[in-house]
C-alpha positions as CSV (number, residue, x, y, z in Angstrom):
1,M,12.0,10.5,1.3
2,K,9.2,9.5,3.6
3,K,8.5,5.8,3.7
4,L,4.9,4.7,2.9
5,E,2.8,3.7,5.8
6,R,0.4,0.9,6.2
7,D,-2.7,3.0,5.3
8,F,-1.4,3.4,1.8
9,Y,-1.5,-0.4,1.1
10,H,-4.8,-0.9,3.0
11,R,-6.8,0.0,-0.2
12,D,-8.2,-1.4,-3.4
13,S,-5.4,-2.8,-5.6
14,L,-6.5,-0.7,-8.5
15,I,-6.0,2.3,-6.5
16,V,-2.7,1.2,-5.1
17,A,-1.4,0.1,-8.6
18,K,-1.9,3.7,-10.1
19,E,-0.4,5.6,-6.9
20,L,2.6,3.2,-6.7
21,L,3.9,4.8,-10.1
22,G,6.6,7.3,-9.3
23,K,7.3,5.9,-5.9
24,R,10.7,4.4,-4.9
25,L,11.5,0.8,-4.2
26,V,14.2,0.5,-1.7
27,H,16.2,-2.6,-0.7
28,E,19.0,-2.0,2.1
29,I,21.7,-4.7,1.9
30,D,24.6,-4.4,4.5
31,G,23.9,-0.7,4.9
32,K,23.8,0.0,1.2
33,R,20.7,1.3,-0.4
34,I,19.5,0.0,-3.8
35,V,16.7,2.2,-5.2
36,A,14.5,2.2,-8.1
37,K,11.3,4.2,-9.2
38,I,8.5,2.4,-9.9
39,V,7.3,2.8,-13.4
40,E,5.0,-0.1,-14.3
41,T,2.5,-2.0,-12.2
42,E,-0.3,-4.5,-12.6
43,A,-3.3,-4.9,-10.1
44,Y,-4.6,-8.3,-9.2
45,M,-8.2,-8.3,-7.7
46,G,-8.3,-11.5,-5.8
47,V,-11.1,-13.9,-5.6
48,M,-13.0,-12.6,-8.6
49,D,-10.0,-12.2,-10.9
50,K,-9.4,-15.1,-13.0
51,A,-5.7,-14.0,-13.5
52,A,-5.0,-13.9,-9.7
53,H,-3.5,-16.8,-7.7
54,S,-6.3,-16.3,-5.2
55,Y,-9.0,-16.5,-7.8
56,G,-11.9,-18.3,-6.5
57,G,-10.7,-18.3,-3.0
58,R,-7.9,-20.5,-3.7
59,R,-5.8,-20.6,-0.5
60,T,-2.3,-22.6,-0.5
61,P,0.8,-21.9,1.4
62,R,2.1,-20.0,-1.6
63,V,-0.8,-17.5,-1.5
64,E,-1.3,-17.4,2.2
65,V,0.6,-13.9,2.6
66,M,-1.9,-12.3,0.3
67,Y,-4.8,-13.2,2.8
68,G,-2.8,-11.3,5.4
69,E,-2.0,-7.8,6.3
70,A,-1.6,-5.2,3.7
71,G,2.0,-3.8,3.1
72,H,3.7,-7.2,3.0
73,S,5.6,-8.5,0.0
74,Y,4.4,-11.5,-1.9
75,V,7.3,-13.0,-4.0
76,F,6.8,-16.0,-6.2
77,M,8.8,-17.8,-8.8
78,I,7.7,-18.2,-12.5
79,Y,9.1,-20.5,-15.1
80,G,11.1,-22.2,-12.4
81,M,13.8,-19.5,-12.6
82,Y,12.5,-15.8,-12.4
83,Y,11.0,-14.3,-9.2
84,C,8.0,-11.6,-9.2
85,F,7.7,-9.0,-6.5
86,N,4.3,-8.0,-5.4
87,V,2.6,-5.7,-2.8
88,V,-0.2,-7.2,-0.7
89,T,-3.0,-4.7,-0.6
90,Q,-6.7,-4.5,0.9
91,E,-8.0,-5.8,4.4
92,V,-7.0,-8.9,6.1
93,G,-8.9,-11.8,4.3
94,I,-9.2,-10.1,0.9
95,P,-6.2,-11.7,-1.1
96,Q,-5.4,-8.8,-3.6
97,A,-1.9,-7.7,-4.6
98,V,0.1,-5.3,-7.0
99,L,2.7,-6.9,-9.1
100,I,5.7,-4.4,-9.8
101,R,6.6,-5.0,-13.4
102,G,9.2,-2.2,-14.3
103,V,11.3,0.2,-12.2
104,E,13.9,2.8,-13.3
105,P,17.2,2.6,-11.6
106,V,18.1,5.5,-9.2
107,E,20.6,4.4,-6.5
108,G,23.1,1.3,-6.2
109,L,23.5,1.1,-10.2
110,Q,27.0,-0.9,-9.6
111,E,25.3,-3.5,-7.4
112,M,22.4,-4.0,-9.9
113,A,24.7,-4.3,-12.9
114,Q,26.9,-6.8,-11.0
115,H,24.2,-9.0,-9.9
116,R,22.3,-8.8,-13.3
117,F,25.2,-9.0,-15.8
118,Q,28.3,-9.6,-13.7
119,K,29.8,-6.3,-15.1
120,Q,30.5,-2.7,-13.9
121,Y,27.5,-0.3,-14.8
122,E,29.8,1.7,-17.0
123,H,30.7,-1.4,-19.0
124,L,27.1,-2.3,-19.8
125,T,25.9,-1.8,-23.4
126,K,23.0,0.4,-24.1
127,S,20.9,-2.5,-24.5
128,Q,21.8,-3.9,-21.2
129,R,21.1,-0.6,-19.4
130,K,17.7,-0.7,-20.9
131,N,17.1,-4.3,-19.9
132,L,18.5,-3.9,-16.3
133,T,15.2,-3.6,-14.7
134,N,12.4,-3.5,-17.4
135,G,10.5,-6.6,-16.4
136,P,9.3,-8.3,-13.1
137,G,12.1,-10.9,-13.1
138,K,14.8,-8.6,-14.2
139,L,14.1,-6.0,-11.4
140,C,14.0,-8.8,-8.8
141,K,17.4,-9.9,-9.8
142,A,18.7,-6.5,-10.1
143,L,17.4,-5.5,-6.6
144,F,18.4,-8.8,-4.9
145,I,14.9,-9.8,-4.4
146,D,14.1,-13.6,-4.1
147,K,12.1,-16.0,-1.9
148,K,13.9,-14.8,1.2
149,Q,11.9,-11.6,0.9
150,N,8.5,-13.3,0.7
151,G,6.3,-12.0,3.5
152,V,8.5,-9.2,4.4
153,D,6.7,-6.3,6.1
154,L,7.2,-3.2,3.7
155,C,6.7,-0.8,6.7
156,G,10.1,-2.2,8.0
157,D,13.7,-1.0,7.5
158,L,15.1,-3.5,4.8
159,L,12.7,-3.7,2.0
160,Y,10.3,-0.7,1.7
161,I,8.8,1.7,-0.6
162,E,9.1,5.5,-0.1
163,E,7.6,8.6,-1.6
164,G,9.2,9.6,-5.0
165,E,10.1,13.1,-6.2
166,A,7.4,15.6,-7.2
167,E,6.9,15.1,-10.9
168,N,4.1,15.4,-13.5
169,F,3.6,12.2,-15.9
170,T,0.9,10.7,-17.8
171,V,-0.3,7.2,-16.8
172,T,-1.4,4.8,-19.4
173,A,-3.7,1.8,-18.6
174,S,-3.5,-1.4,-20.6
175,K,-4.1,-5.1,-20.7
176,R,-1.9,-7.1,-18.4
177,I,1.0,-9.4,-19.8
178,G,1.1,-13.1,-20.0
179,I,-2.2,-14.0,-18.7
180,D,-4.0,-15.3,-21.9
181,Y,-5.5,-18.2,-20.1
182,A,-7.7,-15.8,-17.7
183,E,-10.7,-15.7,-20.2
184,E,-12.5,-12.3,-19.9
185,A,-10.0,-11.0,-17.3
186,K,-7.2,-10.8,-20.0
187,D,-8.8,-8.0,-21.5
188,F,-9.2,-5.8,-18.2
189,L,-7.1,-2.6,-18.5
190,W,-5.4,-3.3,-15.1
191,R,-1.7,-2.7,-16.1
192,F,-0.5,1.0,-15.5
193,Y,2.9,2.6,-16.6
194,I,4.4,5.9,-16.8
195,D,4.1,7.0,-20.4
196,K,7.3,7.3,-22.4
197,N,9.4,5.7,-19.6
198,P,12.2,3.6,-21.2
199,W,12.0,1.1,-18.4
200,V,8.5,0.0,-19.0
201,S,8.6,-3.7,-20.0
202,V,6.0,-3.6,-22.7
203,I,4.7,-0.4,-24.5
204,D,1.0,-0.6,-25.6
205,K,0.8,-0.1,-29.4
206,E,-2.9,0.6,-29.5
């Protein structure tokens, strides 16, 4: 599969968030590929987006990577225990990003199962298999992504995104999750997911 190049990320987050669906997130560890198909994303639109860490031009050491070159990772911790993996987009100085919310396991299932549940994949329950990567913290755990991957160049050879297989699917747009504090921004339909994919974290019931 062809690795995504810088130009793919050098665009508006809303465009990148939709086009990342179906692409494959790859983490190479000790020569082993751990691969998952991206099935759910959220766009964060920078200084005008009240749900974004960079809203109003906020510029702290944590968010500095978002002001940099597109195609780098932005990894942060929530609730003091879960990591979230984001892709930096747009031009330098425009702090936008796309959160990867859900992925479908493709390769390295044993490694994912061991890291998430300390069990062999074939010993996982049906519920555990579904919950392996259907959320931002879960997928980071399964794909061995933590603070060490913050700021990594996604055009490199260790953590990157590649083209997916050609397929037809329907994309659903809905409200982002867990941002009730963001006033009117909480109602923007900036979450995108592959319809009927079982690894989507939250299915829109409307």
